N, C-alpha and C positions, 0 to 999 in steps of 0.2 A: 312878927310872923310873916308879914308881907315882904319885908326886906330879905328874909331867908329864902323865900320862894324865888325872888328875882335873882339872887346869887346862884341858886341851883340851876336856873334856866341858863344863866350866863356860862356856867361851867360846862353844861351839856353842849352848848353851841360851840364852845372852844374845842371840845373833844372831837366833835363831828368835823370841824374845820381841819384839825390836826390830822384826822384820818384821811381826809381828801388830799391834803398836801403829801402825805406818805404815799398814797396810791399814785399821785401824779409823778413823784420822783421815781418810784419803782418802774412805772410804765416807760417813761422816756429815757431813763438811764439804762434800761435793759435792752433798748434798741441799739443795733449796731450803727456806725456812721453810714449815712446814706439811706437808712431805712425810712426816714420820714419823707425824703424826696421820692423814694421808690413807691411809697404808699400814695403820694400825691399823683405820681405818674400813672399808677395802676387805676386810680380813680378817674383820671382824665381819659385813659384808654377805655374804661368801662362806659364813660359818658359817650365817647365816640362810637363804641360798639353798639350802644343802645340806640343811637340815632338811625335815621333812614339809610338804607343801603342803596347806593346809586351807581350805575354803570352807564356806558353809552355805546352807540354803534355809529361809526363814521359812514355817513350816507354816500359820500363821494367814493370811498373805497368799495363800498357795497355795490354801487352802480357799475364800477369798473370790473369787478371780479365775480359777480353773481351771474352764472350762466343764463339764468332765466331772463335777466335784464338784457343781455346781449341778444337773445332771440327776439325779445319784444322790440328792441331798437332796430334790429335787422328787418323785421316785418314792417315797421313804420317807414324805414328808409326805402324799402322796396315799393311800398304803396306810393310814397311821395314821388319817387323817381318815375314810376309808371304814369302817374297822373301828369307830372310835369312834361314828360315826353309827348303825351297826347296833346296837351295844350300848345306846346311849341310846334308840333307838326301842323296843327290847325292854323296857328298864327303864321307859320311860314307859307302855307297854302293861300291864306287870305292876302298876305303881302304880295304874292305873285299875281293873284287876281286883280289887286288894286293897281299894280304896275302895268298889267296888260290893259286895264281900263284907261289908265292915264295915256298909254301909248295910242290907243284908238282915238281918244279925244284929240290928242295933239296932231294926229295924221288926218283927222276928219273922216275916219273910216267907220264911224258909228253915228246913227241919227240922233237927234236931240231927244226924241221920245224914248229910244232904246237906251240912251245914256242915263236918262232919268230912272228908268226901271233898274238898270244895272247898279246905279248908285244906291238906290234904296235897298237892293239885295245885299250889297256890300256893307251898308250900315247895319242891317239886320244881323248879318253874320258877325260883325264886329261886336255888337251888343250881346249876342249869344255867347261869344267867346269870353267877354268880360264876366258875364254871369257864371259861366262854367269855371273860370278861374276862382271866383269867389266861393262857388259851391265846393270845389276841390280843396281849397284852402281850409274851409270849414270842416270838410271831411277828415283831412289830415289832423286838424286840431282836435276833433272829437276822438279820433283814434288814439292820439297821444294822451288825451285826458283819461280815456278808458284804460289805457296801458298803465298809467300811473295809479289808477284806482285798483287795478288788478294786482300790481306790484305791492301796493300798500296793504291790501287785504292778505296777500300771501305772506308777507313779512310779519304782519301783526298776528296772524294765526299761528305762525311758527313760534314767535316770541312768547305767546301765551302758553304754548306747550313747553317751550324751553325753560320758562321761568318757574314752572311747577317744580323743577328740580332744584333751582337755586334760590328762589324766593326773594328776588330783589324787590325793593320798594318802588324804584323808578328805573326805567331803561330809556335814556334820552337819545335823541337823534342829533348828531353833531356833524356839521359840514362847514367848509370854508365860507367866510362871509355870512355865516348864520348868526343867530342871536347869542349863541354861546361863543365867547371870544377865545377862551383857552380851556383846555381840559387835561387832566392828569392821565398819562399813558397807562398807569396801573389800573384805571377804571375802564379801559378800552377792551370790549369783548367782540370787536368786529370780526377778527379772524375766525374765532370759534363759530360765530354765527354764519359767516360765509361758508366755512367748511361743511357745516351741517345742512345749510340750504342747498348747496351744490350736491351733496350726497343724496338728499331727498329728491332733488330734481332729476338727477341721473337715474335713480331707482324708479321714478315715475314714468320715465320714457321707455322702460323695458316692457 
């Protein structure tokens, strides 16, 4: 009785296996040549599509063509040039005073007491000029820092609105000699970003 049960189980197992073999043959022989490769490619494409979407903005190009950057740079250069002229004018005047002081000493047309007083005055003016140079250098550096912050805030605020339409997972910043060594041009959205930024900037000036 036990032997018959074993034989029956064996027969059922063989029938199931035979059915699987038939299904396998029907499935793969019904596919046209290349269908298997196409299915694999489709799967790969789905995997890529399912991954994070990444684009980038070329910062060098943005700085060159974004009108707001040009204005900020012009303001910075104007400030720097003005402060530089002021310092150079004071330095030129101080050099003339020093030359005149030297002439008086060499000709003996100034007393020792007066020479001491003039010398101390010239040294004080020289120290004041050095401090002014340092103060103006710091002023220009702070203006440049604030300019960069303003630009970064403007671009980031725009990209946040811009990305509501496209829904990218990452928008990277690309620039020469940056951390990203190479980038696919197909992922470059710089021109679209510049066009929209300039459009908004022009509208804001009206």
